[in-house]
N, C-alpha and C positions, 0 to 999 in steps of 0.2 A: 688241719692236721699237717699241712705242708710246712708251716713255720714253727712247729712245736719244738723241733730240735734246737732252734735258735734261742729259745727261752732258757735252755740249760747250758748254752755255750757262751753266755755272757751278754746276751741281748742284742738288739739291733743298734744301728748307728744313731737313730733318732732318739732313743732313750739315753744313749751315752752323751749326746750333745745336750739334752735337757738336763742331765745330772751335772755335766760340766758347767753349764750356765748357772745352775743353782749353787754349786760350790763357789763359783766366782762371786756371785751375789752375797753369799754368806761371809766370804772372806772380806769383802768390802764393808759389810755391816760390822764385823768384828773390829776392823781397823777404825771405823768411826767411833765405836764404843770405847776403845782403848784411848783414843785421843780425848774424848769427853771425860773419861775417868781421870786421866792425867791432868787435864785442865782443872777439874773440880777439886782434885787433891791439892794442886798447887794453890788454888784460890782459897782453900780452907786452911792453908798453912801446914799441911802435913808433909 
């Protein structure tokens, strides 16, 4: 019951750090996929 208010106030620092790490990981994956798409488009003559 002590930490219940924190759930509605934006969460704790641990969950924020985990979501920041997940966002960073997803941005890196998006960048990788964009590079691969551009390479394949160039290789196929588009």
